SEFIZA-3560 file (N, C-alpha, C; in Angstrom, 3 decimals):
REM SEFIZA-3560
<numar><xx>-96.273</xx><yy>-19.040</yy><zz>71.659</zz><atom>N</atom></numar>
<numar><xx>-95.109</xx><yy>-19.851</yy><zz>71.368</zz><atom>CA</atom></numar>
<numar><xx>-95.056</xx><yy>-20.997</yy><zz>72.378</zz><atom>C</atom></numar>
<numar><xx>-94.887</xx><yy>-22.207</yy><zz>71.875</zz><atom>N</atom></numar>
<numar><xx>-94.864</xx><yy>-23.377</yy><zz>72.751</zz><atom>CA</atom></numar>
<numar><xx>-93.543</xx><yy>-23.446</yy><zz>73.523</zz><atom>C</atom></numar>
<numar><xx>-93.512</xx><yy>-24.203</yy><zz>74.609</zz><atom>N</atom></numar>
<numar><xx>-92.269</xx><yy>-24.365</yy><zz>75.362</zz><atom>CA</atom></numar>
<numar><xx>-91.133</xx><yy>-24.939</yy><zz>74.501</zz><atom>C</atom></numar>
<numar><xx>-91.472</xx><yy>-25.837</yy><zz>73.584</zz><atom>N</atom></numar>
<numar><xx>-90.449</xx><yy>-26.428</yy><zz>72.712</zz><atom>CA</atom></numar>
<numar><xx>-89.860</xx><yy>-25.375</yy><zz>71.778</zz><atom>C</atom></numar>
<numar><xx>-90.715</xx><yy>-24.499</yy><zz>71.261</zz><atom>N</atom></numar>
<numar><xx>-90.242</xx><yy>-23.426</yy><zz>70.379</zz><atom>CA</atom></numar>
<numar><xx>-89.380</xx><yy>-22.428</yy><zz>71.141</zz><atom>C</atom></numar>
<numar><xx>-89.766</xx><yy>-22.124</yy><zz>72.369</zz><atom>N</atom></numar>
<numar><xx>-88.968</xx><yy>-21.223</yy><zz>73.200</zz><atom>CA</atom></numar>
<numar><xx>-87.599</xx><yy>-21.831</yy><zz>73.493</zz><atom>C</atom></numar>
<numar><xx>-87.590</xx><yy>-23.124</yy><zz>73.780</zz><atom>N</atom></numar>
<numar><xx>-86.334</xx><yy>-23.814</yy><zz>74.061</zz><atom>CA</atom></numar>
<numar><xx>-85.426</xx><yy>-23.839</yy><zz>72.824</zz><atom>C</atom></numar>
<numar><xx>-85.998</xx><yy>-24.085</yy><zz>71.660</zz><atom>N</atom></numar>
<numar><xx>-85.230</xx><yy>-24.101</yy><zz>70.411</zz><atom>CA</atom></numar>
<numar><xx>-84.668</xx><yy>-22.712</yy><zz>70.108</zz><atom>C</atom></numar>
<numar><xx>-85.465</xx><yy>-21.690</yy><zz>70.340</zz><atom>N</atom></numar>
<numar><xx>-85.001</xx><yy>-20.320</yy><zz>70.112</zz><atom>CA</atom></numar>
<numar><xx>-83.879</xx><yy>-19.953</yy><zz>71.071</zz><atom>C</atom></numar>
<numar><xx>-84.008</xx><yy>-20.349</yy><zz>72.323</zz><atom>N</atom></numar>
<numar><xx>-82.964</xx><yy>-20.092</yy><zz>73.311</zz><atom>CA</atom></numar>
<numar><xx>-81.677</xx><yy>-20.821</yy><zz>72.940</zz><atom>C</atom></numar>
<numar><xx>-81.805</xx><yy>-22.042</yy><zz>72.421</zz><atom>N</atom></numar>
<numar><xx>-80.632</xx><yy>-22.802</yy><zz>71.987</zz><atom>CA</atom></numar>
<numar><xx>-79.885</xx><yy>-22.062</yy><zz>70.883</zz><atom>C</atom></numar>
<numar><xx>-80.622</xx><yy>-21.540</yy><zz>69.898</zz><atom>N</atom></numar>
<numar><xx>-80.006</xx><yy>-20.805</yy><zz>68.789</zz><atom>CA</atom></numar>
<numar><xx>-79.287</xx><yy>-19.574</yy><zz>69.320</zz><atom>C</atom></numar>
<numar><xx>-79.923</xx><yy>-18.844</yy><zz>70.204</zz><atom>N</atom></numar>
<numar><xx>-79.308</xx><yy>-17.646</yy><zz>70.792</zz><atom>CA</atom></numar>
<numar><xx>-78.031</xx><yy>-18.022</yy><zz>71.533</zz><atom>C</atom></numar>
<numar><xx>-78.077</xx><yy>-19.097</yy><zz>72.299</zz><atom>N</atom></numar>
<numar><xx>-76.907</xx><yy>-19.522</yy><zz>73.066</zz><atom>CA</atom></numar>
<numar><xx>-75.757</xx><yy>-19.967</yy><zz>72.168</zz><atom>C</atom></numar>
<numar><xx>-76.055</xx><yy>-20.715</yy><zz>71.107</zz><atom>N</atom></numar>
<numar><xx>-75.005</xx><yy>-21.169</yy><zz>70.190</zz><atom>CA</atom></numar>
<numar><xx>-74.359</xx><yy>-19.971</yy><zz>69.505</zz><atom>C</atom></numar>
<numar><xx>-75.160</xx><yy>-19.030</yy><zz>69.055</zz><atom>N</atom></numar>
<numar><xx>-74.606</xx><yy>-17.826</yy><zz>68.412</zz><atom>CA</atom></numar>
<numar><xx>-73.742</xx><yy>-17.038</yy><zz>69.381</zz><atom>C</atom></numar>
<numar><xx>-74.176</xx><yy>-16.917</yy><zz>70.612</zz><atom>N</atom></numar>
<numar><xx>-73.398</xx><yy>-16.185</yy><zz>71.614</zz><atom>CA</atom></numar>
<numar><xx>-72.092</xx><yy>-16.904</yy><zz>71.930</zz><atom>C</atom></numar>
<numar><xx>-72.154</xx><yy>-18.224</yy><zz>72.013</zz><atom>N</atom></numar>
<numar><xx>-70.968</xx><yy>-19.005</yy><zz>72.366</zz><atom>CA</atom></numar>
<numar><xx>-69.905</xx><yy>-18.960</yy><zz>71.285</zz><atom>C</atom></numar>
<numar><xx>-70.314</xx><yy>-19.136</yy><zz>70.030</zz><atom>N</atom></numar>
<numar><xx>-69.335</xx><yy>-19.269</yy><zz>68.952</zz><atom>CA</atom></numar>
<numar><xx>-69.161</xx><yy>-18.007</yy><zz>68.113</zz><atom>C</atom></numar>
<numar><xx>-69.945</xx><yy>-16.970</yy><zz>68.339</zz><atom>N</atom></numar>
<numar><xx>-69.907</xx><yy>-15.839</yy><zz>67.436</zz><atom>CA</atom></numar>
<numar><xx>-69.308</xx><yy>-14.554</yy><zz>67.965</zz><atom>C</atom></numar>
<numar><xx>-69.117</xx><yy>-14.438</yy><zz>69.271</zz><atom>N</atom></numar>
<numar><xx>-68.706</xx><yy>-13.149</yy><zz>69.822</zz><atom>CA</atom></numar>
<numar><xx>-67.370</xx><yy>-13.207</yy><zz>70.551</zz><atom>C</atom></numar>
<numar><xx>-67.225</xx><yy>-14.168</yy><zz>71.406</zz><atom>N</atom></numar>
<numar><xx>-66.032</xx><yy>-14.308</yy><zz>72.232</zz><atom>CA</atom></numar>
<numar><xx>-64.870</xx><yy>-14.839</yy><zz>71.403</zz><atom>C</atom></numar>
<numar><xx>-63.678</xx><yy>-14.300</yy><zz>71.601</zz><atom>N</atom></numar>
<numar><xx>-62.493</xx><yy>-14.726</yy><zz>70.835</zz><atom>CA</atom></numar>
<numar><xx>-62.222</xx><yy>-16.219</yy><zz>71.012</zz><atom>C</atom></numar>
<numar><xx>-62.394</xx><yy>-16.725</yy><zz>72.215</zz><atom>N</atom></numar>
<numar><xx>-62.179</xx><yy>-18.149</yy><zz>72.455</zz><atom>CA</atom></numar>
<numar><xx>-63.225</xx><yy>-18.981</yy><zz>71.728</zz><atom>C</atom></numar>
<numar><xx>-64.471</xx><yy>-18.559</yy><zz>71.774</zz><atom>N</atom></numar>
<numar><xx>-65.533</xx><yy>-19.268</yy><zz>71.075</zz><atom>CA</atom></numar>
<numar><xx>-65.297</xx><yy>-19.304</yy><zz>69.580</zz><atom>C</atom></numar>
<numar><xx>-64.819</xx><yy>-18.199</yy><zz>69.029</zz><atom>N</atom></numar>
<numar><xx>-64.523</xx><yy>-18.134</yy><zz>67.597</zz><atom>CA</atom></numar>
<numar><xx>-63.400</xx><yy>-19.101</yy><zz>67.252</zz><atom>C</atom></numar>
<numar><xx>-62.372</xx><yy>-19.178</yy><zz>68.096</zz><atom>N</atom></numar>
<numar><xx>-61.260</xx><yy>-20.118</yy><zz>67.861</zz><atom>CA</atom></numar>
<numar><xx>-61.757</xx><yy>-21.561</yy><zz>67.920</zz><atom>C</atom></numar>
<numar><xx>-62.592</xx><yy>-21.866</yy><zz>68.890</zz><atom>N</atom></numar>
<numar><xx>-63.140</xx><yy>-23.221</yy><zz>69.010</zz><atom>CA</atom></numar>
<numar><xx>-63.967</xx><yy>-23.554</yy><zz>67.774</zz><atom>C</atom></numar>
<numar><xx>-64.794</xx><yy>-22.612</yy><zz>67.330</zz><atom>N</atom></numar>
<numar><xx>-65.614</xx><yy>-22.835</yy><zz>66.132</zz><atom>CA</atom></numar>
<numar><xx>-64.726</xx><yy>-23.080</yy><zz>64.914</zz><atom>C</atom></numar>
<numar><xx>-63.692</xx><yy>-22.297</yy><zz>64.742</zz><atom>N</atom></numar>
<numar><xx>-62.783</xx><yy>-22.480</yy><zz>63.602</zz><atom>CA</atom></numar>
<numar><xx>-62.100</xx><yy>-23.849</yy><zz>63.660</zz><atom>C</atom></numar>
<numar><xx>-61.734</xx><yy>-24.290</yy><zz>64.868</zz><atom>N</atom></numar>
<numar><xx>-61.137</xx><yy>-25.615</yy><zz>65.023</zz><atom>CA</atom></numar>
<numar><xx>-62.132</xx><yy>-26.708</yy><zz>64.657</zz><atom>C</atom></numar>
<numar><xx>-63.364</xx><yy>-26.583</yy><zz>65.107</zz><atom>N</atom></numar>
<numar><xx>-64.402</xx><yy>-27.551</yy><zz>64.744</zz><atom>CA</atom></numar>
<numar><xx>-64.611</xx><yy>-27.569</yy><zz>63.235</zz><atom>C</atom></numar>
<numar><xx>-64.584</xx><yy>-26.386</yy><zz>62.636</zz><atom>N</atom></numar>
<numar><xx>-64.774</xx><yy>-26.273</yy><zz>61.194</zz><atom>CA</atom></numar>
<numar><xx>-63.659</xx><yy>-27.008</yy><zz>60.440</zz><atom>C</atom></numar>
<numar><xx>-62.423</xx><yy>-26.804</yy><zz>60.857</zz><atom>N</atom></numar>
<numar><xx>-61.294</xx><yy>-27.494</yy><zz>60.225</zz><atom>CA</atom></numar>
<numar><xx>-61.389</xx><yy>-29.001</yy><zz>60.411</zz><atom>C</atom></numar>
<numar><xx>-61.852</xx><yy>-29.421</yy><zz>61.560</zz><atom>N</atom></numar>
<numar><xx>-61.889</xx><yy>-30.840</yy><zz>61.887</zz><atom>CA</atom></numar>
<numar><xx>-63.036</xx><yy>-31.581</yy><zz>61.211</zz><atom>C</atom></numar>
<numar><xx>-64.219</xx><yy>-30.958</yy><zz>61.125</zz><atom>N</atom></numar>
<numar><xx>-65.405</xx><yy>-31.708</yy><zz>60.711</zz><atom>CA</atom></numar>
<numar><xx>-66.070</xx><yy>-31.274</yy><zz>59.410</zz><atom>C</atom></numar>
<numar><xx>-65.778</xx><yy>-30.080</yy><zz>58.911</zz><atom>N</atom></numar>
<numar><xx>-66.536</xx><yy>-29.589</yy><zz>57.764</zz><atom>CA</atom></numar>
<numar><xx>-66.352</xx><yy>-30.436</yy><zz>56.510</zz><atom>C</atom></numar>
<numar><xx>-65.144</xx><yy>-30.649</yy><zz>56.098</zz><atom>N</atom></numar>
<numar><xx>-64.895</xx><yy>-31.342</yy><zz>54.837</zz><atom>CA</atom></numar>
<numar><xx>-64.311</xx><yy>-32.742</yy><zz>55.035</zz><atom>C</atom></numar>
<numar><xx>-64.455</xx><yy>-33.278</yy><zz>56.217</zz><atom>N</atom></numar>
<numar><xx>-63.914</xx><yy>-34.595</yy><zz>56.519</zz><atom>CA</atom></numar>
<numar><xx>-64.830</xx><yy>-35.688</yy><zz>56.001</zz><atom>C</atom></numar>
<numar><xx>-64.246</xx><yy>-36.693</yy><zz>55.427</zz><atom>N</atom></numar>
<numar><xx>-65.023</xx><yy>-37.841</yy><zz>54.981</zz><atom>CA</atom></numar>
<numar><xx>-65.407</xx><yy>-38.690</yy><zz>56.194</zz><atom>C</atom></numar>
<numar><xx>-66.618</xx><yy>-39.164</yy><zz>56.186</zz><atom>N</atom></numar>
<numar><xx>-67.087</xx><yy>-40.028</yy><zz>57.262</zz><atom>CA</atom></numar>
<numar><xx>-66.867</xx><yy>-41.495</yy><zz>56.935</zz><atom>C</atom></numar>
<numar><xx>-66.383</xx><yy>-41.778</yy><zz>55.738</zz><atom>N</atom></numar>
<numar><xx>-66.259</xx><yy>-43.158</yy><zz>55.287</zz><atom>CA</atom></numar>
<numar><xx>-65.292</xx><yy>-43.966</yy><zz>56.148</zz><atom>C</atom></numar>
<numar><xx>-65.698</xx><yy>-45.186</yy><zz>56.414</zz><atom>N</atom></numar>
<numar><xx>-64.852</xx><yy>-46.167</yy><zz>57.091</zz><atom>CA</atom></numar>
<numar><xx>-65.364</xx><yy>-47.540</yy><zz>56.689</zz><atom>C</atom></numar>
<numar><xx>-64.477</xx><yy>-48.508</yy><zz>56.654</zz><atom>N</atom></numar>
<numar><xx>-64.917</xx><yy>-49.874</yy><zz>56.364</zz><atom>CA</atom></numar>
<numar><xx>-65.688</xx><yy>-50.460</yy><zz>57.548</zz><atom>C</atom></numar>
<numar><xx>-65.529</xx><yy>-49.866</yy><zz>58.716</zz><atom>N</atom></numar>
<numar><xx>-66.261</xx><yy>-50.259</yy><zz>59.918</zz><atom>CA</atom></numar>
<numar><xx>-67.543</xx><yy>-49.423</yy><zz>59.984</zz><atom>C</atom></numar>
<numar><xx>-68.685</xx><yy>-50.050</yy><zz>59.845</zz><atom>N</atom></numar>
<numar><xx>-69.951</xx><yy>-49.308</yy><zz>59.784</zz><atom>CA</atom></numar>
<numar><xx>-70.234</xx><yy>-48.531</yy><zz>61.076</zz><atom>C</atom></numar>
<numar><xx>-69.831</xx><yy>-49.050</yy><zz>62.210</zz><atom>N</atom></numar>
<numar><xx>-70.054</xx><yy>-48.344</yy><zz>63.479</zz><atom>CA</atom></numar>
<numar><xx>-69.193</xx><yy>-47.084</yy><zz>63.535</zz><atom>C</atom></numar>
<numar><xx>-67.948</xx><yy>-47.191</yy><zz>63.099</zz><atom>N</atom></numar>
<numar><xx>-67.055</xx><yy>-46.036</yy><zz>63.066</zz><atom>CA</atom></numar>
<numar><xx>-67.584</xx><yy>-44.974</yy><zz>62.101</zz><atom>C</atom></numar>
<numar><xx>-68.092</xx><yy>-45.417</yy><zz>60.961</zz><atom>N</atom></numar>
<numar><xx>-68.631</xx><yy>-44.485</yy><zz>59.982</zz><atom>CA</atom></numar>
<numar><xx>-69.859</xx><yy>-43.763</yy><zz>60.546</zz><atom>C</atom></numar>
<numar><xx>-70.723</xx><yy>-44.470</yy><zz>61.217</zz><atom>N</atom></numar>
<numar><xx>-71.905</xx><yy>-43.846</yy><zz>61.825</zz><atom>CA</atom></numar>
<numar><xx>-71.489</xx><yy>-42.845</yy><zz>62.898</zz><atom>C</atom></numar>
<numar><xx>-70.494</xx><yy>-43.186</yy><zz>63.682</zz><atom>N</atom></numar>
<numar><xx>-69.989</xx><yy>-42.296</yy><zz>64.728</zz><atom>CA</atom></numar>
<numar><xx>-69.440</xx><yy>-41.008</yy><zz>64.106</zz><atom>C</atom></numar>
<numar><xx>-68.612</xx><yy>-41.151</yy><zz>63.078</zz><atom>N</atom></numar>
<numar><xx>-68.034</xx><yy>-39.987</yy><zz>62.408</zz><atom>CA</atom></numar>
<numar><xx>-69.115</xx><yy>-39.111</yy><zz>61.770</zz><atom>C</atom></numar>
<numar><xx>-70.095</xx><yy>-39.742</yy><zz>61.168</zz><atom>N</atom></numar>
<numar><xx>-71.172</xx><yy>-38.972</yy><zz>60.533</zz><atom>CA</atom></numar>
<numar><xx>-71.993</xx><yy>-38.238</yy><zz>61.587</zz><atom>C</atom></numar>
<numar><xx>-72.147</xx><yy>-38.842</yy><zz>62.752</zz><atom>N</atom></numar>
<numar><xx>-72.831</xx><yy>-38.162</yy><zz>63.857</zz><atom>CA</atom></numar>
<numar><xx>-72.071</xx><yy>-36.924</yy><zz>64.306</zz><atom>C</atom></numar>
<numar><xx>-70.755</xx><yy>-37.032</yy><zz>64.416</zz><atom>N</atom></numar>
<numar><xx>-69.933</xx><yy>-35.881</yy><zz>64.782</zz><atom>CA</atom></numar>
<numar><xx>-70.085</xx><yy>-34.765</yy><zz>63.748</zz><atom>C</atom></numar>
<numar><xx>-70.000</xx><yy>-35.143</yy><zz>62.490</zz><atom>N</atom></numar>
<numar><xx>-70.101</xx><yy>-34.172</yy><zz>61.408</zz><atom>CA</atom></numar>
<numar><xx>-71.488</xx><yy>-33.526</yy><zz>61.400</zz><atom>C</atom></numar>
<numar><xx>-72.512</xx><yy>-34.305</yy><zz>61.664</zz><atom>N</atom></numar>
<numar><xx>-73.875</xx><yy>-33.794</yy><zz>61.688</zz><atom>CA</atom></numar>
<numar><xx>-74.056</xx><yy>-32.723</yy><zz>62.767</zz><atom>C</atom></numar>
<numar><xx>-73.475</xx><yy>-32.951</yy><zz>63.933</zz><atom>N</atom></numar>
<numar><xx>-73.561</xx><yy>-31.964</yy><zz>65.015</zz><atom>CA</atom></numar>
<numar><xx>-72.858</xx><yy>-30.680</yy><zz>64.591</zz><atom>C</atom></numar>
<numar><xx>-71.669</xx><yy>-30.808</yy><zz>63.988</zz><atom>N</atom></numar>
<numar><xx>-70.972</xx><yy>-29.607</yy><zz>63.526</zz><atom>CA</atom></numar>
<numar><xx>-71.798</xx><yy>-28.863</yy><zz>62.478</zz><atom>C</atom></numar>
<numar><xx>-72.372</xx><yy>-29.577</yy><zz>61.527</zz><atom>N</atom></numar>
<numar><xx>-73.148</xx><yy>-28.928</yy><zz>60.472</zz><atom>CA</atom></numar>
<numar><xx>-74.360</xx><yy>-28.176</yy><zz>61.044</zz><atom>C</atom></numar>
<numar><xx>-74.954</xx><yy>-28.713</yy><zz>62.105</zz><atom>N</atom></numar>
<numar><xx>-76.051</xx><yy>-28.010</yy><zz>62.761</zz><atom>CA</atom></numar>
<numar><xx>-75.536</xx><yy>-26.709</yy><zz>63.399</zz><atom>C</atom></numar>
<numar><xx>-74.401</xx><yy>-26.790</yy><zz>64.095</zz><atom>N</atom></numar>
<numar><xx>-73.805</xx><yy>-25.595</yy><zz>64.702</zz><atom>CA</atom></numar>
<numar><xx>-73.456</xx><yy>-24.592</yy><zz>63.613</zz><atom>C</atom></numar>
<numar><xx>-72.877</xx><yy>-25.064</yy><zz>62.530</zz><atom>N</atom></numar>
<numar><xx>-72.497</xx><yy>-24.180</yy><zz>61.431</zz><atom>CA</atom></numar>
<numar><xx>-73.715</xx><yy>-23.468</yy><zz>60.841</zz><atom>C</atom></numar>
<numar><xx>-74.804</xx><yy>-24.177</yy><zz>60.668</zz><atom>N</atom></numar>
<numar><xx>-76.003</xx><yy>-23.544</yy><zz>60.103</zz><atom>CA</atom></numar>
<numar><xx>-76.553</xx><yy>-22.464</yy><zz>61.016</zz><atom>C</atom></numar>
<numar><xx>-76.385</xx><yy>-22.631</yy><zz>62.315</zz><atom>N</atom></numar>
<numar><xx>-76.829</xx><yy>-21.613</yy><zz>63.264</zz><atom>CA</atom></numar>
<numar><xx>-75.885</xx><yy>-20.407</yy><zz>63.248</zz><atom>C</atom></numar>
<numar><xx>-74.579</xx><yy>-20.673</yy><zz>63.321</zz><atom>N</atom></numar>
<numar><xx>-73.595</xx><yy>-19.593</yy><zz>63.411</zz><atom>CA</atom></numar>
<numar><xx>-73.502</xx><yy>-18.804</yy><zz>62.107</zz><atom>C</atom></numar>
<numar><xx>-73.429</xx><yy>-19.484</yy><zz>60.997</zz><atom>N</atom></numar>
<numar><xx>-73.224</xx><yy>-18.812</yy><zz>59.717</zz><atom>CA</atom></numar>
<numar><xx>-74.534</xx><yy>-18.449</yy><zz>59.031</zz><atom>C</atom></numar>
<numar><xx>-75.627</xx><yy>-18.990</yy><zz>59.509</zz><atom>N</atom></numar>
<numar><xx>-76.914</xx><yy>-18.691</yy><zz>58.912</zz><atom>CA</atom></numar>
<numar><xx>-77.616</xx><yy>-17.504</yy><zz>59.551</zz><atom>C</atom></numar>
<numar><xx>-76.893</xx><yy>-16.817</yy><zz>60.400</zz><atom>N</atom></numar>
<numar><xx>-77.478</xx><yy>-15.698</yy><zz>61.159</zz><atom>CA</atom></numar>
<numar><xx>-77.988</xx><yy>-14.599</yy><zz>60.307</zz><atom>C</atom></numar>
//
């Protein structure tokens, strides 16, 4: 296993531990879910729209790790 693969695997383990077990982590995850899951990224300002889509993209990655377990 390459160092990059080990690092990616460790990241997945850490995200699952952070958001999946501890009561506080679960609350934070639920808050992120409410805030970013179904939110539209649309804005007439292209920079604002890109920023919002970036936020949503990070949440979707976390969600795929936590819920894809």
